[in-house]
N, C-alpha and C positions, 0 to 999 in steps of 0.2 A: 690528097694530103698520100705519102706511098708507104705500102705497107712498112709496118716492122722489120723484119726483115730485112731490109733493102735499106735500110737507115746504118752507116757502121756508126751516128752514138749507141744506138742498141746492143753496143756489144762493149760499153766502158761497160765498171761494175762502177756497182755506188761512191768507195774506194775515189776511183778514176772522175768521177763523174765533179765529187768535192769539186777533185783540183783543176782538174776543167774548170767548173764555174772561179773557183779561185783566182785561174789565171784570167778569167771575165774581167774581174776586176784587176785590174788591175794588181796585183801581187806578186814579192819573188819567189824564190822557192823560198825563203828562208823565212817570208812574211806565212806563207802559206805552211811550210812545218807547225813550225809556234801557235798558228791561230787551227791546225789540226793532229796539233803533238805525238809530232812525228820525226822523223829528224829528214838534216835534206836530204840523204842520198836515197829512202823511201819516195819523196817528193819525186827527183831526181825517179826513179827508176816509174813512177806511177808519168811522170809523162813521157818517155819516155818509152810506156806499153800506150798512150795517149795519138804518139803518132804514128805510129804500128797500124790499130786497127781502126784508125784516121785517112794510113793510107798515103802519108804523109811521109816520103823518104826527104832524105835528105836534101839542101838543095843550093846555091849556088848568087839563084833569085827570087829568093822566096821565106818566111819567116814561121818555119816552125807552128812557131809559137799561137803566131799571129791569123794565120790557117787555119788556124785552132778551134780558136775560136770563135771565129766569123762562120763556123759547121753548125756549132754551138747555137752561134745568133739566127741563121740562114734556117 
């Protein structure tokens, strides 16, 4: 097991972790917003932060949402 300071998931806030776990369940942004009682815009911001913290830049060849979930599962 890698030390925690090398784990990109350790950089996520508790709310970002909740959003990522909801993404892993296959929920849409709208469904995540409803479940967490926040706006869709807030969910979008959290997802953007997740992508940044997990070093997932925009890509024409990879789906960032899937890549983020795979890091959670990995």
